[in-house]
Steps between C-alpha positions, in 0.01 A plus 500: 500500500535432872771618738633292789549702818696369798406658832556468873251504787218741423463632854862617516666519157467862392696452178288198408191718540647748254576229248150358523322836478680595179353190338163484674404867477585525131325177403813317387444121512718330757555193714627535856764272651574511872861515619598393852602842624428411863517125453871502424474364145537823301838415347376158396172634366677762287787278385353455151470879462868584548633762523179613672539456876222710652125535465326606295639337190324480166524283194349622176301282261818490290695356793699810595580533872464842662602591853461832684169679504610805303628278220173308506302823485692643205490171311125462543441862398713445190321179406151639571510868396122528495445356849561834673769394746665841470294819461440608143612863543879535488533724811291258706689203360832655600373581848360150548837352404669732749268392780552132423877536487507687830287230659727225373815661638380695802298513822726252673409621848129446442553165334732382777295616796159410358519180293181449306245284678137488399354321801422779746567862595789524746489805725853530632735783590514822298719472189870574528638819348626299202161337439327836536739646244402224258131567563552872441677429172224263389239765572702753300529286189140381518384862520727596211355220287148621572594860423635388164213266414223718639355205692362620832418148614513142378818386322815708490505563125124509452477157342654199671865461399821330600554780752202364695636146463834598654348693789235244593726336764587846634130570547467160670782588740342833589172327578655189656704702750257791542769745394439874527424655161272772370134430434572522126773237522286275718212530252735381224609208720137407558431519126788259448402241759132522403572417137351159404833365377680592823218352707514177302877476553465558874214250535706231330790569735281466806430139405852422627568499874836562666611381843684701608398805299819629333450862609357512852358838599672703774169638621125450464346395170161569345316353205598584145255760359190341349 
């Protein structure tokens, strides 16, 4: 029972990272297929998966095509109820769904100003008011999740869940652009990027070189945290 996952460039495709983590972290067998997100062949590569038009896209072992990360998440949780994608306790499950939905529809300023890149840490200008507002909101909902779950560190809901999947690229943005957040939020970001699955994803992406780099830094850069 193996899923087929279609993804874009690992160094940049935040939604692809989410799709992969929800399979990899919950031990769901899968094959990965690369789509030419930056090579200009995405439409051609996804033609057989219509009406899917963006990455990630998923096909089930039964041949069903699923687009959109939230739909993928709910489908996998439904098909694998014992895998622990959502928290077991109903209040935590509801809160995790809320966090994932807000991520899928919000934080446009952060996502626009700081596109995910996993190559280096860019130290540019201070965040705009809109980006800072997004960061403040993220801190608020992360803290609320911890207050509900009782987790003082580690994953948001105690055990790893889809909430951590959906916020992994947010953590990568905070680290990758050295954005100002509390020590608690930065510790969560470091937990995320230090996770073996995330590190494996990033390492695979670094095998590909780009000239020019799609997102040149406006200021100095430093190495990605070890």
